[in-house]
DSSP file (Angstrom, degrees, kcal/mol; ACC not computed):
  #  RESIDUE AA STRUCTURE BP1 BP2  ACC     N-H-->O    O-->H-N    N-H-->O    O-->H-N    TCO  KAPPA ALPHA  PHI   PSI    X-CA   Y-CA   Z-CA
    1    1 A M              0   0    0      0, 0.0     2,-0.4     0, 0.0    16,-0.2   0.000 360.0 360.0 360.0 138.2   22.6  -31.1   16.1
    2    2 A C  E     -A   16   0A   0     14,-2.3    14,-3.5     2,-0.0     2,-0.5  -0.998 360.0-140.9-143.4 140.1   19.8  -29.1   14.8
    3    3 A Y  E     -A   15   0A   0     -2,-0.4     2,-0.3    12,-0.2    12,-0.2  -0.884  20.7-176.5-105.8 135.0   19.7  -26.0   12.6
    4    4 A V  E     -A   14   0A   0     10,-2.9    10,-2.4    -2,-0.5    -2,-0.0  -0.858  36.7 -79.9-125.4 161.8   17.2  -23.3   13.3
    5    5 A N        -     0   0    0     -2,-0.3     2,-0.7     8,-0.2     3,-0.1  -0.284  30.6-147.5 -62.6 140.8   16.4  -20.0   11.5
    6    6 A N        -     0   0    0      3,-0.2     3,-0.4     1,-0.1     6,-0.3  -0.935   8.1-165.9-107.3 105.4   18.7  -17.1   12.0
    7    7 A F  S    S+     0   0    0     -2,-0.7    -1,-0.1     1,-0.2    -2,-0.0   0.743  86.8  55.0 -68.4 -22.5   16.4  -14.1   11.7
    8    8 A N  S    S+     0   0    0      1,-0.3    -1,-0.2     4,-0.1    -3,-0.0   0.828 129.4  10.7 -77.0 -32.3   19.4  -11.7   11.4
    9    9 A D    >   -     0   0    0     -3,-0.4     3,-2.5     3,-0.2    -1,-0.3  -0.734  64.2-169.4-148.1  93.2   20.9  -13.6    8.5
   10   10 A P  T 3  S+     0   0    0      0, 0.0    -4,-0.1     0, 0.0    -3,-0.1   0.646  87.4  63.5 -62.8 -13.4   18.7  -16.3    6.9
   11   11 A Y  T 3  S+     0   0    0      1,-0.2    -6,-0.0    -5,-0.1     0, 0.0   0.491 101.2  54.4 -87.1  -2.7   21.6  -17.6    4.9
   12   12 A E  S <  S-     0   0    0     -3,-2.5    -1,-0.2    -6,-0.3    -3,-0.2  -0.698  79.6-162.7-129.9  80.2   23.4  -18.6    8.1
   13   13 A P        -     0   0    0      0, 0.0     2,-0.4     0, 0.0    -8,-0.2  -0.202  23.4-111.4 -61.5 155.2   21.2  -20.8   10.2
   14   14 A K  E     -A    4   0A   0    -10,-2.4   -10,-2.9     2,-0.0     2,-0.5  -0.727  23.7-141.8 -89.2 134.4   22.0  -21.3   13.9
   15   15 A A  E     -A    3   0A   0     -2,-0.4     2,-0.4   -12,-0.2   -12,-0.2  -0.835  18.6-173.0 -94.8 130.3   23.2  -24.7   15.0
   16   16 A I  E     -A    2   0A   0    -14,-3.5   -14,-2.3    -2,-0.5     2,-0.5  -0.976  17.1-137.1-123.2 141.5   21.9  -25.9   18.4
   17   17 A E        -     0   0    0     -2,-0.4     2,-0.3   -16,-0.2    -2,-0.0  -0.840  21.4-170.5-100.3 127.9   23.1  -29.0   20.1
   18   18 A L        -     0   0    0     -2,-0.5     3,-0.1     1,-0.0     5,-0.1  -0.867  27.9-104.7-115.4 149.2   20.5  -31.2   21.7
   19   19 A L    >   -     0   0    0     -2,-0.3     3,-2.4     1,-0.2     4,-0.5  -0.321  58.4 -75.0 -65.3 155.1   21.0  -34.2   24.0
   20   20 A Q  T 3  S+     0   0    0      1,-0.3    -1,-0.2     2,-0.2     0, 0.0  -0.271 121.5  14.3 -54.4 130.8   20.4  -37.6   22.5
   21   21 A G  T 3> S+     0   0    0     -3,-0.1     4,-0.8     1,-0.0     3,-0.3   0.200 101.0  97.0  88.9 -15.8   16.6  -38.2   22.0
   22   22 A K  H <>  +     0   0    0     -3,-2.4     4,-2.8     1,-0.2     5,-0.2   0.698  67.2  72.6 -80.0 -18.6   15.7  -34.5   22.6
   23   23 A G  H  > S+     0   0    0     -4,-0.5     4,-2.7     1,-0.2    -1,-0.2   0.901  97.0  48.9 -62.1 -40.9   15.5  -33.8   18.9
   24   24 A K  H  > S+     0   0    0     -3,-0.3     4,-2.3     2,-0.2    -1,-0.2   0.884 112.3  48.6 -65.6 -38.4   12.3  -35.7   18.5
   25   25 A I  H  X S+     0   0    0     -4,-0.8     4,-2.8     2,-0.2    -2,-0.2   0.919 111.8  49.4 -66.7 -43.3   10.8  -33.9   21.5
   26   26 A F  H  X S+     0   0    0     -4,-2.8     4,-2.5     2,-0.2    -2,-0.2   0.923 111.5  49.4 -60.5 -45.4   11.9  -30.6   20.0
   27   27 A K  H  X S+     0   0    0     -4,-2.7     4,-2.1     2,-0.2    -2,-0.2   0.919 112.7  47.1 -60.2 -45.4   10.4  -31.5   16.7
   28   28 A R  H  X S+     0   0    0     -4,-2.3     4,-2.3     1,-0.2    -2,-0.2   0.920 112.5  49.4 -62.9 -44.8    7.1  -32.5   18.3
   29   29 A D  H  X S+     0   0    0     -4,-2.8     4,-2.3     1,-0.2    -2,-0.2   0.883 110.5  50.1 -64.0 -38.6    7.0  -29.3   20.4
   30   30 A M  H  X S+     0   0    0     -4,-2.5     4,-2.4     2,-0.2    -1,-0.2   0.895 110.0  50.5 -66.8 -39.3    7.6  -27.1   17.4
   31   31 A A  H  X S+     0   0    0     -4,-2.1     4,-2.3     2,-0.2    -2,-0.2   0.905 111.1  49.1 -63.7 -41.0    4.8  -28.9   15.5
   32   32 A N  H  X S+     0   0    0     -4,-2.3     4,-2.3     2,-0.2    -2,-0.2   0.899 110.2  51.2 -64.4 -40.5    2.5  -28.3   18.4
   33   33 A L  H  X S+     0   0    0     -4,-2.3     4,-2.7     2,-0.2     5,-0.2   0.929 110.2  48.7 -62.0 -45.4    3.5  -24.6   18.6
   34   34 A I  H  X S+     0   0    0     -4,-2.4     4,-2.5     1,-0.2    -2,-0.2   0.911 110.9  50.5 -62.1 -42.8    2.8  -24.2   14.9
   35   35 A D  H  X S+     0   0    0     -4,-2.3     4,-1.5     1,-0.2    -1,-0.2   0.916 111.9  48.1 -60.0 -43.2   -0.6  -25.9   15.2
   36   36 A E  H  X S+     0   0    0     -4,-2.3     4,-2.7     2,-0.2     5,-0.3   0.911 111.5  49.0 -66.0 -43.2   -1.5  -23.6   18.2
   37   37 A V  H  X S+     0   0    0     -4,-2.7     4,-2.6     1,-0.2    -1,-0.2   0.914 110.4  51.4 -63.1 -42.5   -0.4  -20.4   16.4
   38   38 A R  H  < S+     0   0    0     -4,-2.5    -1,-0.2    -5,-0.2    -2,-0.2   0.824 114.6  44.4 -63.5 -30.4   -2.4  -21.4   13.3
   39   39 A R  H  < S+     0   0    0     -4,-1.5     4,-0.4    -5,-0.2    -2,-0.2   0.896 122.2  34.3 -79.1 -42.0   -5.4  -21.9   15.5
   40   40 A V  H >X S+     0   0    0     -4,-2.7     4,-1.7     1,-0.1     3,-0.7   0.866 103.4  68.6 -86.3 -39.5   -5.1  -18.8   17.7
   41   41 A L  H 3X S+     0   0    0     -4,-2.6     4,-1.8    -5,-0.3     3,-0.2   0.869  96.2  53.0 -56.7 -44.7   -3.7  -16.2   15.3
   42   42 A P  H 3> S+     0   0    0      0, 0.0     4,-0.7     0, 0.0    -1,-0.3   0.880 108.6  52.4 -58.8 -34.8   -6.8  -15.8   13.0
   43   43 A E  H X> S+     0   0    0     -3,-0.7     4,-0.6    -4,-0.4     3,-0.6   0.870 104.7  55.9 -67.4 -35.9   -8.9  -15.2   16.2
   44   44 A V  H >< S+     0   0    0     -4,-1.7     3,-1.2     1,-0.2     6,-0.3   0.922 105.9  50.6 -61.2 -44.0   -6.5  -12.5   17.3
   45   45 A F  H 3< S+     0   0    0     -4,-1.8    -1,-0.2     1,-0.3    -2,-0.2   0.654 107.9  54.1 -71.9 -14.0   -7.0  -10.6   14.0
   46   46 A K  H << S+     0   0    0     -4,-0.7    -1,-0.3    -3,-0.6    -2,-0.2   0.550  87.1 110.1 -90.2  -9.5  -10.8  -10.9   14.4
   47   47 A S  S <X S-     0   0    0     -3,-1.2     4,-2.0    -4,-0.6     5,-0.1  -0.280  72.6-130.8 -72.9 152.3  -10.8   -9.3   17.8
   48   48 A E  H  > S+     0   0    0      2,-0.2     4,-2.6     1,-0.2     5,-0.2   0.853 108.2  58.4 -66.1 -35.7  -12.2   -5.8   18.5
   49   49 A D  H  > S+     0   0    0      2,-0.2     4,-2.3     1,-0.2    -1,-0.2   0.924 107.2  46.3 -61.6 -45.0   -9.0   -4.9   20.4
   50   50 A Y  H  > S+     0   0    0     -6,-0.3     4,-2.9     1,-0.2     5,-0.2   0.930 112.3  50.8 -62.5 -45.3   -6.9   -5.6   17.3
   51   51 A A  H  X S+     0   0    0     -4,-2.0     4,-2.6     1,-0.2    -2,-0.2   0.898 110.6  49.5 -60.5 -41.2   -9.3   -3.7   15.1
   52   52 A A  H  X S+     0   0    0     -4,-2.6     4,-1.9     2,-0.2    -1,-0.2   0.927 113.7  44.7 -65.0 -45.0   -9.2   -0.7   17.4
   53   53 A K  H  X S+     0   0    0     -4,-2.3     4,-1.1     2,-0.2    -2,-0.2   0.893 113.8  50.5 -67.0 -39.1   -5.4   -0.7   17.6
   54   54 A R  H >X S+     0   0    0     -4,-2.9     4,-0.7     1,-0.2     3,-0.6   0.937 112.0  47.0 -62.3 -47.0   -5.1   -1.1   13.8
   55   55 A D  H >< S+     0   0    0     -4,-2.6     3,-0.6     1,-0.2    -1,-0.2   0.834 107.4  57.7 -65.6 -32.3   -7.5    1.7   13.2
   56   56 A A  H 3< S+     0   0    0     -4,-1.9    -1,-0.2     1,-0.2    -2,-0.2   0.782 106.0  49.8 -69.0 -26.5   -5.6    4.0   15.6
   57   57 A T  H <<        0   0    0     -4,-1.1    -1,-0.2    -3,-0.6    -2,-0.2   0.597 360.0 360.0 -88.7 -10.4   -2.4    3.5   13.7
   58   58 A M    <<        0   0    0     -4,-0.7    -1,-0.2    -3,-0.6    -2,-0.2   0.454 360.0 360.0 -95.6 360.0   -3.9    4.4   10.3
């Protein structure tokens, strides 16, 4: 059993059931995803495409 964020109601997390041993894999994969987002996201905000779209909305 694992609880994940419920974006509709943060006070009621969602329970997901994982097969035995899959929790560690899920945890590792989530850590890898967070590392990748932290690495890539700053570059996205530095891109010319992002700047152009941002400026177009202002």
